[in-house]
C-alpha positions in Angstrom: 10.4 -2.4 9.5 7.9 -2.2 12.3 5.8 -5.1 13.7 2.6 -4.2 11.8 4.3 -3.9 8.4 6.1 -7.2 8.9 2.7 -8.9 9.6 1.3 -7.3 6.5 4.4 -8.2 4.4 4.5 -11.9 5.4 0.7 -12.3 5.8 0.4 -15.0 3.1 2.9 -17.3 5.0 1.3 -17.1 8.4 -0.4 -20.2 9.8 -3.5 -20.3 12.0 -1.2 -20.5 15.0 0.8 -17.5 13.8 -2.4 -15.5 13.4 -3.5 -16.5 16.9 -0.2 -15.1 18.2 -0.5 -11.9 16.1 -4.0 -11.2 17.3 -2.9 -11.6 20.9 0.1 -9.4 20.5 -1.7 -6.6 18.7 -4.4 -6.6 21.4 -2.0 -6.6 24.3 0.9 -4.3 23.2 1.1 -2.4 26.5 1.1 -5.6 28.6 4.0 -7.6 27.0 6.9 -5.4 28.1 7.7 -7.6 31.1 6.5 -10.9 29.6 8.9 -13.8 28.8 8.4 -16.1 26.0 7.2 -18.7 28.5 4.6 -16.3 29.9 3.2 -15.5 26.4 3.1 -19.2 25.4 1.0 -19.9 28.4 -1.4 -17.0 27.8 -1.7 -17.6 24.1 -1.8 -21.4 24.6 0.9 -22.1 22.0 4.4 -23.6 22.5 7.4 -21.4 23.0 8.9 -22.9 19.9 5.8 -21.6 17.9 6.5 -18.1 19.1 10.2 -18.5 18.1 9.2 -19.7 14.6 6.7 -16.9 14.3 9.4 -14.3 15.1 11.7 -15.8 12.5 8.9 -15.9 9.9 8.3 -12.2 10.2 12.1 -11.6 9.9 13.0 -10.8 13.6 16.3 -12.4 14.8 15.0 -13.0 18.3 11.9 -12.8 20.5 13.4 -9.8 22.3 13.8 -7.9 19.0 10.2 -8.6 18.1 9.0 -7.5 21.6 10.9 -4.2 21.5 9.6 -3.5 18.1 6.0 -4.1 19.3 6.5 -1.9 22.4 7.9 0.9 20.3 5.0 0.7 17.9 2.6 0.9 20.9 4.4 4.1 22.0 4.1 5.6 18.6 0.4 4.9 18.5 -0.4 6.2 22.0 -3.5 8.3 21.9 -3.7 11.9 23.0 -6.8 13.3 24.7 -7.2 16.0 22.0 -8.8 14.9 18.8 -6.5 17.0 16.7 -3.4 15.5 18.2 -4.9 12.0 18.0 -5.6 12.2 14.2 -2.3 14.0 13.6 -0.4 11.2 15.3 -2.3 8.6 13.3 -1.3 10.4 10.1 2.4 10.4 11.2 2.2 6.8 12.1 0.7 5.8 8.7 3.2 7.9 6.7 6.2 6.5 8.6 4.8 3.0 8.2 4.2 3.3 4.5 7.7 4.9 4.0 9.3 1.6 5.2 7.9 -0.1 2.1 9.3 2.3 -0.5 12.8 2.5 -2.0 14.5 4.9 -4.3 15.1 2.1 -6.7 11.5 1.1 -7.0 10.0 4.5 -7.2 12.5 5.5 -9.9 11.6 2.3 -11.8 7.9 3.2 -11.7 8.6 6.7 -12.9 10.6 5.2 -15.9 7.6 2.9 -16.7 5.3 5.9 -16.7 7.7 8.0 -18.9 8.1 5.2 -21.5 4.5 4.1 -21.9 2.0 5.0 -24.7 -1.1 5.1 -22.5 -1.8 4.5 -18.8 -5.1 3.0 -17.5 -5.5 3.5 -13.7 -8.1 1.3 -12.0 -9.7 0.8 -8.6 -13.0 0.0 -7.0 -14.5 1.9 -4.0 -12.0 4.0 -2.1 -9.1 2.6 -4.3 -11.0 4.1 -7.2 -10.7 7.5 -5.6 -6.9 7.2 -5.6 -6.9 5.9 -9.2 -8.9 9.0 -10.2 -6.5 11.4 -8.4 -3.4 9.8 -10.0 -5.0 10.0 -13.4 -5.9 13.7 -12.8 -2.3 14.5 -12.0 -0.8 12.5 -14.9 -2.9 13.8 -17.8 -2.1 17.4 -16.7 1.5 16.5 -17.4 0.7 15.6 -21.0 0.7 11.9 -20.6 -2.2 10.0 -22.1 -4.1 8.3 -19.3 -7.6 7.3 -18.1 -9.1 6.1 -14.8 -11.8 3.5 -14.4 -13.8 2.5 -11.4 -16.8 0.7 -13.1 -16.2 -3.1 -13.3 -17.7 -3.5 -16.8 -15.8 -0.4 -18.2 -12.6 -1.8 -16.7 -12.9 -5.1 -18.4 -13.6 -3.5 -21.8 -10.9 -0.9 -21.6 -8.4 -3.4 -20.3 -9.1 -5.5 -23.4 -8.1 -2.6 -25.7 -4.7 -2.0 -24.0 -1.7 -2.7 -26.2 1.8 -4.0 -25.6 3.3 -0.5 -25.0 0.6 0.6 -22.6 0.5 0.4 -18.8 -2.2 -0.8 -16.3 -1.9 0.5 -12.7 -4.2 -1.3 -10.3 -5.1 -0.1 -6.8 -6.5 -2.7 -4.5 -5.8 -2.7 -0.7 -6.9 -6.3 -0.3 -5.5 -7.6 -3.6 -8.7 -9.7 -3.9 -11.0 -7.4 -5.9 -12.3 -9.6 -8.7 -12.8 -7.0 -11.4 -9.3 -5.7 -10.8 -7.8 -9.2 -11.0 -9.7 -9.9 -14.2 -8.5 -6.7 -15.8 -4.9 -7.5 -14.9 -5.4 -11.0 -16.5 -6.7 -9.4 -19.7 -3.8 -6.9 -19.7 -1.2 -9.6 -19.2 -2.7 -11.6 -22.1 -2.1 -8.5 -24.2 1.5 -8.3 -23.0 0.8 -5.1 -21.1 3.0 -4.1 -18.1 1.0 -4.2 -14.8 1.8 -2.3 -11.6 -0.2 -3.2 -8.5 -0.5 -1.0 -5.4 -1.8 -3.0 -2.5 -1.4 -3.9 1.2 -0.5 -7.5 0.8 2.0 -9.6 -1.2 1.3 -13.1 -2.5 -2.3 -12.5 -3.6 -4.1 -13.5 -6.9 -3.5 -9.9 -8.1 0.2 -9.5 -7.2 0.9 -12.8 -9.0 -0.1 -10.9 -12.2 2.1 -7.8 -11.5 5.3 -6.8 -13.1 5.8 -4.4 -10.1 4.2 -4.6 -6.7 4.1 -1.5 -4.5 3.2 -2.2 -0.9 1.4 0.5 1.1 0.5 0.4 4.8 -2.9 -0.5 6.0 -4.9 1.9 8.3 -6.4 -1.1 10.0 -3.4 -1.4 12.1 -4.3 1.8 13.9 -6.1 0.5 17.0 -9.1 2.9 16.8 -12.4 2.1 15.0 -13.1 5.8 14.5 -10.1 6.2 12.3 -11.1 5.0 8.8 -8.7 6.7 6.4 -7.8 4.1 3.8 -6.7 6.8 1.2 -3.7 8.3 3.0 -1.0 5.6 2.2 -2.0 5.7 -1.5 -2.0 9.5 -1.7 1.4 9.5 0.0 2.7 7.3 -2.8 1.1 9.6 -5.4 2.7 12.6 -4.0 6.1 10.9 -4.0 5.8 9.8 -7.7 4.3 13.2 -8.7 7.3 15.0 -7.2 9.7 12.8 -9.1 7.8 13.1 -12.4 7.8 16.9 -12.2 11.6 16.9 -12.0 11.3 16.3 -15.8 11.1 19.7 -17.6 8.8 18.5 -20.3 6.2 17.2 -17.8 6.4 20.4 -15.7 6.0 22.5 -18.8 2.9 20.6 -19.8 1.4 21.0 -16.3 2.1 24.7 -16.4 0.2 25.0 -19.7 -2.8 23.2 -18.3 -2.9 25.4 -15.3 -2.5 28.5 -17.4 -5.5 27.4 -19.5 -7.6 26.9 -16.4 -6.6 30.2 -15.0 -7.3 32.1 -18.2 -10.5 30.5 -19.4 -11.8 28.7 -16.3 
C-alpha cells in the first residue's frame, strides 16, 4: 500500500505531531531522497523517535521503507507538460491507489449482500450523490428493486421505511456528512444492513457500518486543478457491476431493459 493510502487508512490514529510529519513529507517528496531521519527531525522540528513511531503507526517496518514508498509515489505522480498526459497519469494513479483497498473477498461479500436483499437504498450528498444515482441506475436495470436519494429530508424519511431484509449503501468521502450518518442510525435501528463507501476508517459513519469499503482520495494528487472526486467511486461501481453481471438472471434483466429502450425509446 502506498504512502498516501496508509495516511488515509490510519488517519484517525494520527496525532498532531504525526500530521505535522505528514504535511512536511507530502510537500517535500522530491527532496527527501538523500535525507536521514536526523535531517528530517531537524527540519520538521520533531524527535527522530517521533518519526520512527510515525512510520510504525502507518505500518512501515522501517524509516527507509517509508522513504522509498514516498519517493516511488512522487515518481508516479510526476507531471507531464502535456495536459492530456497529466490527467491520464492522474487517472492511473488514482485507480492504482484505489485498487490497493479492494480484495476479492470483500467485493464478493458485497455482491452477495446485493443479491440477497429485498430492496437497496443508495444515498449520498453532493458529488457522492452522483455516484449513488449512477449505482442505482445500473442496479435497477438488472431487475433489483432499488432507489437513490440525495435530498437530506427524503433520505431520513426513506431510511425510516427500510426493513430488516433491505440494504442501505452510503457514499460519503469524508464520513462526516450528517444526513448520511443520521440515515445510517435509523437504518441500524431497523436492523438494516449498512454498507459505507468512504475515504476514511474510524468515523461516526463507519462505526455504523456492517461493511466499510475504502476508496482513494483525489486530494492526494498534488495539483489544485485536478478535482475529480468521482473516479474512485465509479471504479468500485464498475468492478461490482462486472461481478453482478456474471449472474445470468441479472444479465437477462439488463438485456430486457436495453431492448425496451431500443424498441420504444
